[in-house]
Every structure is written in C-alpha cells, then in structure tokens.
C-alpha positions, 0 to 999 in steps of 0.5 A, spaced: 819 818 565 825 823 565 833 820 566 832 821 573 826 819 576 827 813 580 825 806 580 821 802 585 822 795 584 815 793 582 815 798 576 816 792 571 810 790 574 806 796 573 808 797 567 806 789 564 799 790 567 797 796 564 798 802 569 799 809 567 804 811 570 807 818 573 813 821 576 811 822 583 817 826 588 822 824 583 819 817 582 816 813 577 810 810 580 803 807 578 797 812 577 792 807 576 791 801 573 783 799 571 780 805 574 781 809 580 773 807 582 774 801 580 781 800 585 777 805 591 772 800 591 775 794 591 779 797 597 772 799 601 769 792 600 776 786 599 782 788 598 787 792 594 794 791 592 799 798 593 807 800 592 809 804 596 817 804 595 817 811 594 816 813 601 823 813 605 826 809 610 830 811 615 832 807 620 836 811 628 842 806 631 846 808 637 846 808 644 843 815 644 837 813 638 831 815 643 833 820 646 836 823 640 828 822 636 825 823 642 827 830 641 825 831 634 818 829 633 813 830 636 809 825 639 813 821 645 817 815 643 818 812 650 810 811 651 811 806 645 812 798 647 818 794 642 814 793 636 809 799 637 808 805 631 806 812 632 803 818 628 808 824 629 811 830 626 818 833 626 818 840 626 823 845 625 825 851 631 819 855 628 814 850 629 813 848 623 811 842 620 818 838 615 814 832 615 809 828 618 812 820 619 811 813 621 815 812 627 817 804 629 820 803 636 824 796 636 829 794 641 836 796 638 834 800 633 828 806 631 825 806 624 822 812 621 818 813 614 817 819 611 814 822 605 818 821 599 817 829 597 820 830 604 825 825 604 831 830 603 829 834 607 828 830 613 835 826 613 837 833 612 834 835 618 836 828 623 843 829 621 845 836 622 842 835 629 845 828 630 852 831 630 856 829 637 851 824 639 852 816 639 846 815 633 848 813 627 842 815 621 842 809 615 838 812 609 834 805 607 829 808 602 833 805 596 835 798 599 828 796 602 821 796 598 814 797 601 808 793 598 801 794 602 795 789 603 789 793 605 782 792 605 777 788 609 779 782 607 787 784 609 788 779 614 785 773 610 788 775 604 796 775 607 794 770 612 796 764 607 802 766 605 805 768 612 809 762 616 810 762 623 805 768 625 798 768 627 796 776 624 789 776 628 795 777 634 799 783 630 795 789 633 793 796 630 800 800 629 804 795 632 810 791 626 813 784 628 818 780 623 815 774 619 816 771 613 813 771 607 813 766 601 820 764 604 822 772 606 823 775 612 820 782 612 817 787 616 810 785 617 806 792 619 798 792 621 797 799 618 795 803 612 793 810 609 786 808 607 781 807 612 781 799 612 785 794 615 791 792 612 798 790 612 804 794 610 811 789 608 818 791 608 821 787 604 828 787 601 829 791 593 831 784 591 824 779 593 820 785 591 818 781 585 816 775 587 812 778 594 808 782 589 806 776 584 805 771 591 800 777 592 796 777 587 795 771 584 793 768 592 787 772 591 783 773 584 779 778 587 785 782 590 786 788 586 793 793 584 792 800 586 794 807 584 796 814 588 790 817 585 784 811 589 790 812 595 789 819 595 781 817 594 781 813 600 785 817 604 781 823 603 774 820 605 778 817 612 780 824 613 787 823 614 791 829 612 797 830 607 803 833 606 803 839 601 796 839 601 795 840 609 800 840 612 807 844 610 813 849 612 807 854 613 803 852 618 804 848 625 800 841 628 796 847 631 793 850 625 790 843 623 789 839 629 794 835 631 794 837 637 793 830 639 800 828 637 803 833 639 806 832 647 811 839 649 811 835 657 814 828 655 823 827 656 825 830 653 822 835 649 822 836 642 828 842 641 821 845 637 818 846 644 818 854 645 816 855 638 810 850 640 808 853 644 807 860 642 803 856 636 798 853 640 796 860 644 796 863 637 793 857 633 786 861 630 785 855 625 782 849 625 782 842 620 775 840 618 771 837 613 766 839 609 760 836 605 758 838 599 750 839 599 749 839 592 753 836 585 759 841 585 766 838 586 771 841 592 777 841 589 784 844 593 785 852 593 777 853 593 776 859 598 769 857 603 765 862 606 761 863 612 754 867 610 759 871 604 765 872 609 771 868 606 773 863 613 779 859 610 780 854 604 779 847 601 785 844 602 784 837 599 777 835 595 774 830 590 768 826 589 768 821 593 766 814 590 763 811 597 759 817 598 757 819 591 758 826 592 763 832 593 768 831 600 773 836 602 778 837 607 778 845 609 782 849 614 778 854 616 778 859 622 776 856 629 769 859 629 766 855 624 769 849 626 762 845 629 760 840 625 753 841 622 756 848 621 753 851 614 758 854 609 759 856 603 766 853 597 766 857 592 766 852 586 768 856 580 766 863 581 760 860 585 758 859 592 755 852 593 754 850 600 758 845 604 756 842 611 761 840 616 762 833 618 766 829 624 771 826 621 772 821 617 767 822 611 768 813 611 769 809 616 773 803 614 774 797 617 781 798 621 782 793 626 783 798 633 786 791 638 786 793 645 
C-alpha cells in the first residue's frame, strides 16, 4: 500500500481475515481471501459478502436535478418510479463513454453510482454542465460505505437483521430505506454477480458493525474479493469499464443500445454524436466459449476463418462451466450465436463458439 491509497472503513476487517490486498483505482482493496474459486462458488450456491466502498456516490439535488441528469445520461430517468434504479452510460459530446453508472430516482434527489476509477472524470463532467442550473452535486464517496450480500440465499441471510422491511417486497433494481442492526441505510436489490442480492449504502461509522453482523449471522456466508467479483460478472456477461467500455467506444459499439434513449425529454447532450455513432457502428459485444482447454485473456485477437474480426476484451477460466470464456468486441457479421471463431492464444488459434449471454444464469429476482 502507498501513502496515497484510500482506505475503506473495512480495511482492518479484511486484513484481520487474511485477505490479499491490492491497489485498485487508488483504493486499498481485498483481492481475495481463501481463494477465488471458493469465493466464486460460495456466491453461486449460497452467499458472499463484498466491500464495494470504493464505488463513487454522487447525490444530485435542486429543482432542476431531474432535467439535468436526464441530459447527462443515456437512459431515461423519468421512466423510473421513486425508488427505482437504472443502468446507464455517461457520454461525452463525441458520444464516447465516460463511465457506466447506476442511477437512482428518489422523491427529492437523484443518486449516481460511478466506478472508482472514473470518479474524478464523472464529477468533473457533471460539475461543468451543472453551472447555471438549480442543481447541487454532493460527492459522498468517502462518507458512504457500500456492503453487498450476493447469492441465492441473500434474502434469507439479510432479512433476520432488517427491521420494519420485508425484503420480498423490494423488487429487482429498486431501493428502500431500512434499518439493519439498528442503523438506517439504503437497501438496494442490485448487484454485479448475476445472482440475487442486496447492496447496502451505509454511513462509514456503521460499516464495520454491519459487516460483522452479517458475517457472524451466517456461518456459510463468505467474504469475497475483487478477483471473484470479476469472474462472477464475466460469467454473467456484464461489461467492465476499461475492458469492454472506454472513451474510445460509444454504447452502440458494445451492444448498449438498450440503455441509449435518444428520443427522451430532455434529450442527452450527446444526442447528435450518438445519432452518428448509431449509424456508423460496426462492432458489437459477444460471448465466446472455448472449445478446448485454452484460457482467453484480454487483448487476444479473434479471427474468423483466419481473418481478424475483433479481440477479447475480458477472458477467464469459468469456475462454474470449467472452461474458458470471454467477452469480445467483434465485427457484427460475426455476432450470431453458434458462429465458430478462433481466439489466438499465445500465438496459436483455438476454436471458440459465439455464445448467447449470460454464460451462467443466476438467481436474480426479476419481479414485476
């Protein structure tokens, strides 16, 4: 750890558990505890406990907050009911992706949850465009901890510690304020694993008690580091900024047209560039499953009948499928499920099959 690393309120908890720590986007974070495979399997079969306090939380208030956010993000905030969340991109005026976000609409405020690595860029972009509007931005990243319970047993694990809120009434991609262990916090049925789960936005001073309460309340609940979080999201087909998403790509280059609503009111500032990007995009994001024993890695070339058609953006050995899987950005002509491609692994072509995402379908509760 360097003297400039930010610590979460749970750093000492991780170190006491024997976590292998690493620098991640300027934060000192747990990479793994007992092992990536064990942590991964715990989330797929029962439950895992995550410290995600490095994620950035920006609270937007003011009379023009909704119109402001509507012009910033690609998805349609005004279609949300109060308490609902949506996945969205934040694009620059060239239509390129500054970050991918989770956006919550509440009665008197909007929450924007951004990636730790893009916190500065997101805040700067929002501040620049908020000038002259009745909007206030509050970056609460270093005041709010984020603790997540993910897995098919997540509801059963968390419910005994929640007062006055029946978690079965909290729909997927919605959030409600509740009390956990006597402390008020925002309870959101969201996650990045493909499994059912809850993300708890809690004041820093109560994060340690919340972590201990959950970990001690279920002997089968396993602390999970960033390494297993990555294999879980990859099996679920979720994009990662810096791999699938970047300032070099528009949402249309990586199959995110579904969160890009150009006809909403008010329209995104990036609409002119996004309209052009929609027409000019030639690539898409696909899943690839290795036919043999090779393990794909980010940057490996992807060929079709010996001709380059793209590259691997994320790759790993899938603990669930026991084979190599990848997300790849390829030419649209190669996107159909079942298409046979080759990934160049250490200079040698290895067969891979375009696979409909997700690779693994988890226990996410998609309520009405």
